[in-house]
C-alpha positions in Angstrom: 19.3 -7.8 26.7 21.8 -6.3 24.3 21.9 -3.0 22.6 20.5 -2.6 19.0 23.3 -2.6 16.5 22.4 0.6 14.7 25.0 0.2 12.0 23.5 -3.2 11.0 20.0 -1.7 11.3 21.0 1.0 8.7 22.7 -1.6 6.5 19.8 -4.0 6.5 17.3 -1.1 6.3 19.0 0.3 3.1 18.9 -3.2 1.5 15.2 -3.4 2.5 14.7 0.1 1.1 16.1 -0.9 -2.3 13.6 -3.8 -2.4 10.8 -1.4 -1.4 11.7 1.2 -3.9 12.1 -1.3 -6.7 8.7 -2.8 -6.1 7.1 0.6 -5.7 8.6 1.8 -9.0 7.2 -1.2 -10.8 3.8 -0.9 -9.1 3.3 2.9 -9.2 5.6 4.0 -11.9 4.6 1.3 -14.5 1.6 -0.8 -13.5 -0.5 2.0 -11.9 1.0 5.0 -13.7 -2.1 5.8 -15.7 -4.4 5.3 -12.8 -2.2 7.7 -10.7 -2.3 10.3 -13.4 -6.1 10.0 -13.7 -6.4 10.1 -9.9 -4.3 13.2 -9.6 -6.2 14.9 -12.4 -9.5 14.0 -10.6 -8.2 15.9 -7.6 -7.1 18.9 -9.8 -3.5 18.1 -9.0 -0.5 17.8 -11.3 1.2 14.5 -11.9 4.1 13.6 -9.6 7.3 15.6 -10.1 10.9 14.8 -9.5 10.9 16.2 -5.9 7.9 14.0 -5.0 9.5 11.0 -6.5 12.7 11.6 -4.6 10.6 12.0 -1.4 8.9 8.7 -2.1 12.3 7.0 -2.5 13.5 8.5 0.8 10.3 7.3 2.4 11.1 3.8 1.0 14.5 3.8 2.6 13.2 5.1 5.9 10.5 2.4 5.8 13.2 -0.2 5.4 15.2 1.1 8.3 12.1 1.2 10.5 11.3 -2.4 9.5 14.8 -3.7 10.4 14.9 -1.6 13.6 11.5 -3.2 14.5 13.0 -6.7 13.8 16.0 -5.8 16.1 13.7 -4.6 18.8 11.5 -7.8 18.6 14.5 -10.2 18.7 14.8 -10.4 22.5 11.2 -11.4 22.9 10.7 -13.6 19.8 14.2 -14.7 19.0 16.3 -14.2 15.9 15.1 -15.6 12.6 12.6 -15.3 9.8 9.5 -15.7 12.0 10.5 -12.6 13.9 11.3 -10.8 10.7 7.8 -11.6 9.4 6.3 -10.2 12.6 8.3 -7.0 12.2 7.2 -6.8 8.5 3.6 -7.2 9.5 3.8 -4.6 12.2 5.5 -2.2 9.7 2.8 -3.0 7.1 0.0 -2.2 9.5 1.5 1.2 10.5 3.1 2.4 7.2 0.8 0.8 4.6 -2.6 -0.2 5.9 -3.2 2.8 8.2 -1.5 5.3 5.9 -3.4 4.2 2.8 -6.6 3.7 4.8 -7.1 7.3 5.7 -7.1 8.7 2.2 -9.4 5.9 1.2 -11.9 6.7 4.0 -11.8 10.4 2.9 -12.5 9.4 -0.7 -9.2 10.4 -2.1 -8.2 6.8 -3.1 -10.7 4.5 -4.7 -11.1 1.2 -2.7 -9.7 -0.8 -5.7 -6.5 1.2 -5.6 -6.3 0.9 -1.8 -6.6 -2.9 -2.0 -3.9 -3.1 -4.7 -1.6 -0.8 -2.6 -2.0 -2.7 0.6 -1.9 -6.2 -1.0 1.4 -5.5 -2.9 2.6 -3.6 0.1 2.2 -6.6 2.4 4.3 -8.8 0.1 6.8 -6.0 -0.4 7.4 -5.1 3.2 7.6 -8.7 4.4 10.1 -9.6 1.7 12.1 -6.4 2.4 12.1 -7.0 6.1 13.3 -10.6 5.7 16.2 -9.5 3.5 17.1 -6.7 5.9 16.8 -8.9 8.9 19.1 -11.5 7.3 21.9 -8.9 7.4 21.2 -7.8 11.0 23.6 -9.1 13.6 23.9 -8.1 17.3 27.1 -6.2 18.1 
């Protein structure tokens, strides 16, 4: 079993992060913008500021890197290719999307309808991003 090529993980992860951040901008910054503003107002919180948006973008890039690292870690067991990338994307989706958005929904912070939108789009987003990032990954 070879070592993980961290340079390629970062390269693929950054590409995946661009895809994640683009889809998140369209979803949250355009499609759900009014719902987010209403949601934040219902919690007596201000709308998202520049620091929070930057933090969301950093989170998107880190998510992409985690997804491609997961792909690299799964390759010895499942082989290289799109099926393994889909497995890595699904694992990343469960941990970074489903569970992360599930807790605020259980606590009543997110409405169920918003949760379903976030995890549904997130599933497509992270699988597509992982496939793109994995395509760039090569062993050293």
